[in-house]
LUMFI-957080 format. One record per residue (C-alpha): residue in one letter; x, z, y. Coordinates in nm, 4 decimals, padded with zeros to 6 digits. Layout:
> type|X|Z|Y
> A|X|Z|Y $
...
This chain:
> type|X|Z|Y
> M|-02.0243|-00.9626|00.7295 $
> L|-01.9635|-00.5915|00.6867 $
> V|-02.3014|-00.5277|00.8497 $
> V|-02.4666|-00.7389|00.5791 $
> V|-02.2909|-00.5391|00.3048 $
> F|-02.4181|-00.2110|00.4526 $
> L|-02.7645|-00.3615|00.4991 $
> V|-02.7699|-00.4500|00.1297 $
> A|-02.6519|-00.0979|00.0382 $
> V|-02.9377|00.0541|00.2407 $
> T|-03.1972|-00.1944|00.1149 $
> A|-03.1234|-00.1411|-00.2559 $
> P|-03.2775|00.2101|-00.2885 $
> F|-03.5961|00.0922|-00.1138 $
> M|-03.6253|-00.1966|-00.3602 $
> V|-03.5696|00.0463|-00.6481 $
> D|-03.8501|00.2628|-00.5126 $
> R|-04.0853|-00.0369|-00.4904 $
> L|-04.0050|-00.1382|-00.8484 $
> R|-04.0653|00.2114|-00.9834 $
> A|-04.4251|00.1355|-01.0831 $
> W|-04.3095|-00.1410|-01.3195 $
> V|-03.9579|-00.0653|-01.4382 $
> A|-03.6807|00.1915|-01.3913 $
> V|-03.3997|-00.0038|-01.2255 $
> P|-03.0728|00.1730|-01.1349 $
> S|-02.9656|00.1129|-00.7777 $
> V|-02.6307|-00.0337|-00.8852 $
> V|-02.8053|-00.3228|-01.0578 $
> V|-02.9975|-00.4097|-00.7414 $
> E|-02.6779|-00.3781|-00.5366 $
> I|-02.4966|-00.6275|-00.7596 $
> L|-02.7905|-00.8696|-00.7622 $
> L|-02.8240|-00.8531|-00.3828 $
> G|-02.4478|-00.9015|-00.3589 $
> I|-02.4863|-01.2264|-00.5530 $
> L|-02.7682|-01.3273|-00.3178 $
> V|-02.5716|-01.2735|00.0049 $
> G|-02.2466|-01.4024|-00.1467 $
> P|-02.0865|-01.7439|-00.1075 $
> Q|-02.2737|-01.8965|-00.4018 $
> V|-02.6243|-01.8452|-00.2573 $
> L|-02.6774|-01.7498|00.1094 $
> D|-02.3063|-01.7385|00.1985 $
> L|-02.3492|-01.4441|00.4367 $
> V|-02.0572|-01.2423|00.2959 $
> S|-01.7112|-01.3427|00.1803 $
> D|-01.4322|-01.1346|00.0327 $
> T|-01.2338|-01.0615|00.3498 $
> D|-00.9378|-00.8217|00.3669 $
> V|-01.1434|-00.5440|00.5290 $
> I|-01.4257|-00.5728|00.2759 $
> A|-01.1745|-00.5870|-00.0105 $
> V|-01.0067|-00.2636|00.1049 $
> L|-01.3399|-00.0838|00.1327 $
> A|-01.4402|-00.2122|-00.2114 $
> D|-01.1123|-00.0814|-00.3571 $
> L|-01.1818|00.2589|-00.2016 $
> G|-01.5314|00.2441|-00.3508 $
> L|-01.3819|00.1753|-00.6928 $
> A|-01.1408|00.4666|-00.6451 $
> F|-01.4249|00.7043|-00.5586 $
> L|-01.6395|00.5770|-00.8455 $
> M|-01.3687|00.6614|-01.0967 $
> F|-01.2793|00.9817|-00.9123 $
> L|-01.6351|01.1129|-00.9391 $
> A|-01.6502|01.0027|-01.3037 $
> G|-01.3377|01.2091|-01.3713 $
> Y|-01.4840|01.4989|-01.1744 $
> E|-01.7865|01.5077|-01.4089 $
> I|-01.5667|01.6036|-01.7063 $
> E|-01.5965|01.9653|-01.8163 $
> F|-01.3391|02.0242|-02.0882 $
> A|-01.4869|02.3599|-02.1856 $
> R|-01.8047|02.1800|-02.2949 $
> V|-01.6528|01.8845|-02.4792 $
> R|-01.3504|02.0353|-02.6531 $
> G|-01.3606|02.0829|-03.0257 $
> D|-01.6071|01.8941|-03.2430 $
> P|-01.7787|01.6926|-02.9636 $
> L|-01.4483|01.5525|-02.8372 $
> R|-01.3129|01.4957|-03.1883 $
> R|-01.6168|01.2962|-03.3009 $
> A|-01.6223|01.1051|-02.9719 $
> G|-01.2538|01.0190|-03.0194 $
> W|-01.3023|00.8903|-03.3730 $
> G|-01.6095|00.6985|-03.2597 $
> W|-01.4195|00.5253|-02.9807 $
> T|-01.1285|00.4490|-03.2159 $
> A|-01.3743|00.2769|-03.4498 $
> S|-01.5247|00.0949|-03.1507 $
> L|-01.1774|-00.0186|-03.0465 $
> V|-01.1041|-00.1675|-03.3895 $
> I|-01.4436|-00.3389|-03.4088 $
> G|-01.4316|-00.4527|-03.0454 $
> L|-01.0859|-00.6062|-03.0711 $
> A|-01.1818|-00.7804|-03.3963 $
> V|-01.4962|-00.9218|-03.2352 $
> G|-01.3088|-01.0232|-02.9207 $
> L|-01.0426|-01.2068|-03.1202 $
> M|-01.3139|-01.3891|-03.3152 $
> V|-01.4904|-01.4880|-02.9926 $
> A|-01.1859|-01.6047|-02.7973 $
> G|-00.8522|-01.5170|-02.9540 $
> G|-00.5285|-01.4190|-02.7839 $
> T|-00.5162|-01.1922|-02.4801 $
> T|-00.8564|-01.3198|-02.3681 $
> G|-01.0077|-01.1861|-02.6888 $
> L|-00.8359|-00.8513|-02.6406 $
> V|-00.9758|-00.8167|-02.2879 $
> I|-01.3263|-00.9048|-02.4106 $
> G|-01.2902|-00.6575|-02.6962 $
> L|-01.1863|-00.3788|-02.4608 $
> A|-01.4791|-00.4476|-02.2286 $
> L|-01.7105|-00.3985|-02.5271 $
> T|-01.5689|-00.0490|-02.5937 $
> T|-01.6595|00.1022|-02.2563 $
> T|-01.9221|00.3614|-02.1707 $
> A|-02.0506|00.4213|-01.8174 $
> L|-01.9840|00.7952|-01.7863 $
> G|-02.0752|00.8034|-01.4177 $
> M|-02.4141|00.6463|-01.4922 $
> I|-02.5282|00.8295|-01.8057 $
> V|-02.4309|01.1823|-01.6983 $
> P|-02.6677|01.1871|-01.3943 $
> I|-02.9483|01.0531|-01.6152 $
> V|-02.8970|01.3285|-01.8737 $
> R|-02.8523|01.5947|-01.6050 $
> D|-03.1730|01.4966|-01.4253 $
> S|-03.3678|01.4981|-01.7529 $
> G|-03.2749|01.8653|-01.8001 $
> A|-03.0589|01.8008|-02.1082 $
> A|-02.7156|01.8610|-01.9535 $
> A|-02.6698|02.2168|-02.0841 $
> T|-02.7684|02.1274|-02.4421 $
> P|-02.5768|02.0120|-02.7520 $
> F|-02.7069|01.6621|-02.6786 $
> G|-02.5738|01.6785|-02.3222 $
> D|-02.2338|01.7969|-02.4458 $
> R|-02.2140|01.5033|-02.6885 $
> V|-02.3099|01.2585|-02.4128 $
> L|-02.0369|01.3987|-02.1898 $
> A|-01.7770|01.3757|-02.4683 $
> V|-01.8735|01.0207|-02.5684 $
> G|-01.8784|00.9082|-02.2057 $
> T|-01.5437|01.0733|-02.1291 $
> V|-01.3629|00.8998|-02.4146 $
> G|-01.5488|00.5738|-02.3514 $
> E|-01.4282|00.5787|-01.9919 $
> F|-01.0726|00.7058|-02.0380 $
> G|-00.9817|00.5147|-02.3565 $
> P|-01.0339|00.1613|-02.2193 $
> I|-00.8397|00.2473|-01.9019 $
> I|-00.5365|00.3391|-02.1115 $
> A|-00.5803|00.0490|-02.3527 $
> I|-00.6006|-00.2165|-02.0803 $
> A|-00.2514|-00.1143|-01.9666 $
> F|-00.1142|-00.2128|-02.3079 $
> V|-00.3167|-00.5335|-02.3366 $
> L|-00.1842|-00.6599|-02.0039 $
> S|00.1694|-00.5294|-02.0542 $
> G|00.2798|-00.8533|-02.2172 $
> E|00.6108|-00.8136|-02.3954 $
> R|00.6857|-00.4700|-02.2479 $
> P|00.4900|-00.2147|-02.4553 $
> R|00.7833|00.0305|-02.4523 $
> H|00.7949|00.0130|-02.0751 $
> T|00.4198|00.0799|-02.0628 $
> I|00.4564|00.3818|-02.2933 $
> A|00.7366|00.5209|-02.0758 $
> V|00.5368|00.4700|-01.7573 $
> L|00.2256|00.6302|-01.9094 $
> A|00.4366|00.9245|-02.0249 $
> L|00.5741|00.9660|-01.6730 $
> F|00.2265|00.9460|-01.5239 $
> A|00.0966|01.1970|-01.7811 $
> A|00.3793|01.4371|-01.6960 $
> L|00.2998|01.4132|-01.3254 $
> A|-00.0721|01.4584|-01.3972 $
> L|-00.0037|01.7679|-01.6106 $
> A|00.2126|01.9092|-01.3332 $
> G|-00.0739|01.8446|-01.0933 $
> A|-00.3177|02.0140|-01.3316 $
> W|-00.0924|02.3203|-01.3490 $
> L|-00.0737|02.3368|-00.9708 $
> A|-00.4495|02.2920|-00.9435 $
> R|-00.5071|02.6001|-01.1607 $
> Q|-00.2781|02.8238|-00.9549 $
> P|-00.4241|03.0749|-00.7058 $
> R|-00.4412|02.9415|-00.3533 $
> H|-00.1966|03.0510|-00.0906 $
> P|-00.3847|03.2915|00.1378 $
> R|-00.3293|03.0740|00.4434 $
> L|-00.4591|02.7631|00.2641 $
> G|-00.7626|02.9536|00.1389 $
> R|-00.8381|03.0835|00.4867 $
> V|-00.8087|02.7383|00.6488 $
> V|-01.0228|02.5747|00.3792 $
> T|-01.2952|02.8385|00.4129 $
> T|-01.3038|02.8475|00.7936 $
> T|-01.3198|02.4672|00.8270 $
> L|-01.6060|02.4079|00.5819 $
> G|-01.8531|02.4027|00.8698 $
> T|-01.6300|02.2419|01.1327 $
> S|-01.5069|01.8929|01.2089 $
> A|-01.1723|01.9649|01.0381 $
> Q|-01.3142|01.9671|00.6811 $
> V|-00.9737|02.0510|00.5288 $
> A|-01.1101|02.0839|00.1743 $
> V|-01.2641|01.7364|00.1822 $
> R|-00.9528|01.5863|00.3404 $
> L|-00.7320|01.7397|00.0697 $
> C|-00.9562|01.5979|-00.2035 $
> V|-00.9501|01.2507|-00.0462 $
> L|-00.5703|01.2791|-00.0178 $
> V|-00.5483|01.3544|-00.3909 $
> V|-00.7658|01.0517|-00.4735 $
> I|-00.5644|00.8092|-00.2621 $
> T|-00.2300|00.9558|-00.3753 $
> M|-00.3104|00.9295|-00.7468 $
> F|-00.4606|00.5831|-00.6972 $
> A|-00.1429|00.4684|-00.5174 $
> L|00.0852|00.6435|-00.7704 $
> A|-00.0743|00.4619|-01.0649 $
> E|-00.0466|00.1301|-00.8803 $
> W|00.3184|00.2001|-00.7910 $
> L|00.3971|00.2699|-01.1567 $
> G|00.2395|-00.0614|-01.2556 $
> L|-00.0681|00.0983|-01.4165 $
> D|-00.4312|00.0237|-01.3422 $
> P|-00.5102|00.2220|-01.0245 $
> V|-00.8434|00.3367|-01.1696 $
> L|-00.6434|00.5587|-01.4059 $
> G|-00.5034|00.7404|-01.1028 $
> A|-00.8459|00.7842|-00.9437 $
> F|-00.9962|00.9062|-01.2716 $
> T|-00.7143|01.1590|-01.3116 $
> A|-00.7615|01.2718|-00.9502 $
> G|-01.1215|01.3618|-01.0317 $
> I|-01.0049|01.5824|-01.3185 $
> L|-00.7437|01.7530|-01.0993 $
> V|-00.9882|01.8211|-00.8164 $
> H|-01.2438|01.9569|-01.0630 $
> L|-00.9834|02.1955|-01.2079 $
> S|-00.8890|02.3119|-00.8605 $
> L|-01.2448|02.3673|-00.7351 $
> E|-01.3491|02.5274|-01.0636 $
> S|-01.1478|02.8384|-00.9772 $
> S|-01.2816|02.8549|-00.6202 $
> D|-01.5874|03.0238|-00.4786 $
> P|-01.8982|02.8608|-00.6390 $
> V|-02.0717|02.8123|-00.3040 $
> E|-01.7620|02.6498|-00.1562 $
> T|-01.7263|02.4284|-00.4635 $
> E|-02.0876|02.3120|-00.4367 $
> I|-02.0464|02.2307|-00.0685 $
> V|-01.7245|02.0328|-00.1178 $
> H|-01.8637|01.8496|-00.4213 $
> G|-02.1746|01.7526|-00.2285 $
> R|-01.9703|01.6120|00.0573 $
> L|-01.7456|01.4166|-00.1784 $
> E|-02.0543|01.2678|-00.3427 $
> G|-02.1819|01.1819|00.0044 $
> I|-01.8625|00.9881|00.0824 $
> G|-01.8720|00.8159|-00.2555 $
> Y|-02.2374|00.7452|-00.3355 $
> G|-02.3487|00.7295|00.0269 $
> F|-02.0739|00.5075|00.1643 $
> L|-01.7953|00.3603|-00.0475 $
> I|-01.9325|00.3131|-00.4013 $
> P|-02.2289|00.0924|-00.2964 $
> I|-01.9802|-00.1341|-00.1175 $
> F|-01.7875|-00.1760|-00.4430 $
> F|-02.0983|-00.2828|-00.6338 $
> V|-02.2249|-00.5149|-00.3596 $
> V|-01.8829|-00.6805|-00.3380 $
> S|-01.8755|-00.7056|-00.7196 $
> G|-02.1903|-00.9151|-00.6899 $
> V|-02.0329|-01.1216|-00.4108 $
> R|-01.7337|-01.1911|-00.6354 $
> L|-01.9369|-01.2677|-00.9490 $
> D|-01.9022|-01.6334|-01.0372 $
> V|-02.2670|-01.7013|-01.1172 $
> E|-02.2256|-02.0740|-01.0502 $
> S|-01.9735|-02.1082|-01.3328 $
> L|-02.1996|-01.9073|-01.5626 $
> A|-02.5089|-02.1130|-01.4794 $
> S|-02.3232|-02.4412|-01.5286 $
> D|-02.1874|-02.3407|-01.8700 $
> V|-02.4646|-02.3331|-02.1310 $
> W|-02.2410|-02.1651|-02.3901 $
> A|-02.1344|-01.8898|-02.1495 $
> L|-02.4980|-01.8322|-02.0493 $
> A|-02.5973|-01.8065|-02.4156 $
> T|-02.3343|-01.5376|-02.4730 $
> V|-02.5046|-01.2952|-02.2314 $
> P|-02.7617|-01.1674|-02.4885 $
> L|-02.4885|-01.1857|-02.7531 $
> F|-02.2647|-00.9548|-02.5499 $
> L|-02.5594|-00.7196|-02.4934 $
> V|-02.6068|-00.6883|-02.8696 $
> L|-02.2319|-00.6485|-02.9179 $
> F|-02.2268|-00.3518|-02.6771 $
> L|-02.4710|-00.1830|-02.9118 $
> V|-02.2811|-00.2867|-03.2255 $
> V|-01.9352|-00.1945|-03.0990 $
> R|-02.0207|00.1304|-02.9167 $
> G|-02.3619|00.2347|-03.0417 $
> I|-02.3268|00.2079|-03.4189 $
> P|-01.9970|00.4016|-03.4548 $
> T|-02.1345|00.6729|-03.2251 $
> F|-02.4514|00.6958|-03.4324 $
> L|-02.2619|00.7168|-03.7617 $
> L|-02.0137|00.9774|-03.6361 $
> H|-02.2912|01.2100|-03.5178 $
> R|-02.5185|01.1984|-03.8213 $
> G|-02.6155|01.5465|-03.9284 $
> V|-02.5005|01.6958|-03.5975 $
> L|-02.7965|01.5922|-03.3830 $
> A|-03.1600|01.5273|-03.4639 $
> L|-03.2304|01.1631|-03.5476 $
> R|-03.4039|01.0940|-03.2152 $
> D|-03.1176|01.2495|-03.0190 $
> N|-02.8627|01.0601|-03.2246 $
> V|-03.0309|00.7256|-03.1583 $
> A|-03.0522|00.8125|-02.7882 $
> L|-02.6832|00.9066|-02.7858 $
> A|-02.5942|00.5705|-02.9433 $
> A|-02.7967|00.3844|-02.6803 $
> L|-02.6311|00.5743|-02.3950 $
> A|-02.2864|00.5128|-02.5465 $
> A|-02.3581|00.1381|-02.5319 $
> T|-02.4450|00.1555|-02.1604 $
> A|-02.1531|-00.0156|-01.9888 $
> L|-02.1209|-00.1630|-01.6429 $
> P|-01.8572|-00.0219|-01.4023 $
> L|-01.5574|-00.0576|-01.6355 $
> V|-01.6852|-00.3948|-01.7553 $
> V|-01.6718|-00.5152|-01.3939 $
> I|-01.3253|-00.3619|-01.3516 $
> I|-01.1781|-00.4999|-01.6752 $
> T|-01.3202|-00.8486|-01.6268 $
> T|-01.1990|-00.8536|-01.2648 $
> V|-00.8483|-00.7624|-01.3810 $
> G|-00.8732|-01.0278|-01.6517 $
> V|-00.9727|-01.2974|-01.4029 $
> D|-00.7078|-01.1912|-01.1505 $
> T|-00.4333|-01.2075|-01.4141 $
> G|-00.5540|-01.5425|-01.5436 $
> V|-00.6350|-01.4290|-01.8988 $
> L|-01.0155|-01.4449|-01.8644 $
> E|-01.2259|-01.7372|-01.7478 $
> P|-01.4667|-01.6663|-01.4572 $
> E|-01.7699|-01.7784|-01.6594 $
> R|-01.6897|-01.5363|-01.9438 $
> A|-01.6301|-01.2572|-01.6948 $
> A|-01.9689|-01.3314|-01.5378 $
> A|-02.1358|-01.3326|-01.8804 $
> L|-01.9885|-00.9917|-01.9661 $
> A|-02.0907|-00.8497|-01.6274 $
> A|-02.4438|-00.9870|-01.6706 $
> A|-02.4643|-00.8229|-02.0137 $
> G|-02.3417|-00.4984|-01.8575 $
> I|-02.6218|-00.5173|-01.5996 $
> L|-02.8754|-00.5660|-01.8783 $
> S|-02.7281|-00.2715|-02.0728 $
> V|-02.7892|-00.0442|-01.7728 $
> L|-03.1461|-00.1698|-01.7491 $
> V|-03.2321|-00.1492|-02.1193 $
> F|-03.0353|00.1188|-02.3032 $
> P|-03.1023|00.4293|-02.0868 $
> I|-03.4754|00.3533|-02.0928 $
> C|-03.4631|00.3189|-02.4723 $
> A|-03.2695|00.6455|-02.4985 $
> A|-03.5251|00.8281|-02.2834 $
> R|-03.8152|00.6965|-02.4883 $
> F|-03.6491|00.8050|-02.8141 $
> R|-03.6130|01.1560|-02.6734 $
> G|-03.9677|01.1558|-02.5342 $
> H|-03.8642|01.1560|-02.1677 $
> T|-03.9546|00.8834|-01.9197 $
> P|-03.6835|00.8576|-01.6564 $
> S|-03.7350|00.7973|-01.2902 $
> P|-03.5220|00.5102|-01.1642 $
> T|-03.3736|00.7437|-00.9072 $
> Q|-03.1974|00.9313|-01.1864 $
> A|-02.9464|00.6523|-01.2234 $
> E|-02.9161|00.5662|-00.8580 $
> Q|-02.6126|00.7861|-00.7977 $
> A|-02.3851|00.5816|-01.0187 $
């Protein structure tokens, strides 16, 4: 079965390339769709075994790790981060209100949170490849994506904390203290022996720098899980810590290590996560429930209402109108965290499989539609390969 998962991961980019003449399709969308095809509800070639589940969890960890690594605080601090924060706060209020109207109770809160997410790891490569990364527009995209990724991760901890919000606050405070300690250590000059070993093993089989980075990812992932938090918070924080550490290193060394980490993530583990997400998607329940199927376009519109409109309003007068509309469309692009939040909701019994599938389907459509709309507003036609990394 693992062979089939890897076969799907390899096949997806070729399908994306074939579709390029008609539509720009991110590779992750094809991976999820092929995962549905080979899963138990269609061809039944792959099931969620223990080995596949572990690899998928590692893929999720690396997805969030690389999303955290993309954050450059020097670019987003100040006005970009402040406006992004207020925009996400407005999205949170609107999203929770909409979720409670749709479902009510904890189910409504989970739905509302899923509507407030932004796919940082997907929109940053698109903006970077379009040549807009080092521009005011690129800085705003990074800020909006950072808050739209980090905010829901924190909020989901409170939604699923039940009657123990004080315990959750205490645990988050402890995790934050440990993360700050890690950030301080990451900024310190390297011990000469460590620096020598890291440098001399860059071109050998030892690869100490890469091993240390992977150790940080797994440690933070496990630490968050041990504290009762969502493990993705740990992986996301690990990305920030590794970025801070490599930022003060030799630029050539940093580029080499970053490239190899992306190779492990995008070339190996992350595609497994998305393929397995498709395997786990309960399409049968969605197809058999007319109401749930009808909510797919509704959720797509709600992504734009909950995330896009507040982002647009908060950045009026800061960006040109075309850039502002494009920023709103990118802010509404949401897939990875939607999959994560809905999976957690299903696993904890607060979200029905058909609603989870509807939200995931809307997330897939958002990745297909909104980045293309954003590119057209800015007068740039993206290649589908620009979004393949996420």
